[in-house]
N, C-alpha and C positions, 0 to 999 in steps of 0.2 A: 623567502617568506615562510613563516611557520604554518603548518597545517591548522586549519580552523578546528577547534575542539567542539565536539557535539555535546550538547547538554544532556544530562542523564535521563531526562524525561522524553527526549526525542527517540523515535523508533530507529531500528537499524537501517543502514543505507540500503536502498532498493537494489536487489541483485536479481539475476536471472533465476527463474523457477519454473517448474512444470506443474500443471494442474493434476490433482489426484486422479488416478484411473479406476481404482476400486478399493474396497476395504472399509473398515470402520472410520469414523471421523478422526482426523488427526491434523497435526501442523503441516503446513506446506513449507518446506525448508529451501533456502537459497544459500549461496556462498557466504552471506553475511549474517545468517541466522533466520529465524522464522519470518516468512513473508505472507502468511495467511493461515487459514484454518478451514476445514470442511471435508466433504465427501465428493465423490465424482458427480453426484447429482446436484449438489449445492455447496458452493464454497465462497469465501470472502478472501481477497488477497490484495496486496498493495498494487497500485498503478502509478505511473509517473505523474508528477504534480501538474505538468502542462495538460495532460489528458483529463485529469480530474477537473481542472479549472475550465476547460473547454466544455465539458459536459454540464457543469453547474451553470455556466453563463448561458448556455443554450436551453437547458431544460428546467432549471429551478425557477420558481415563481418570481423570486427577487432579481434574478439575472446578475447577482453579485457574489463575490467570493470573500470569505472571511480570511484576513491575512494572518491570523494567529493559529491556523491549523498546521499540524505537523505530520498527520497521517492521511494518506489519500487512497 
């Protein structure tokens, strides 16, 4: 079976990454490319889809997930 092609507007596949420890704002790099951005004090990075869905269902006022999201 052929590998499924990712659409060009999808983000890179989630890979392991380490949070920034110090320094100016910058990209958080993983094996498959950028996984986030920020500083040691505040950063935004991808998380697994299942984790994002669980948080949204528990904490968002609608308790529903939009199925057309590509980045978590």
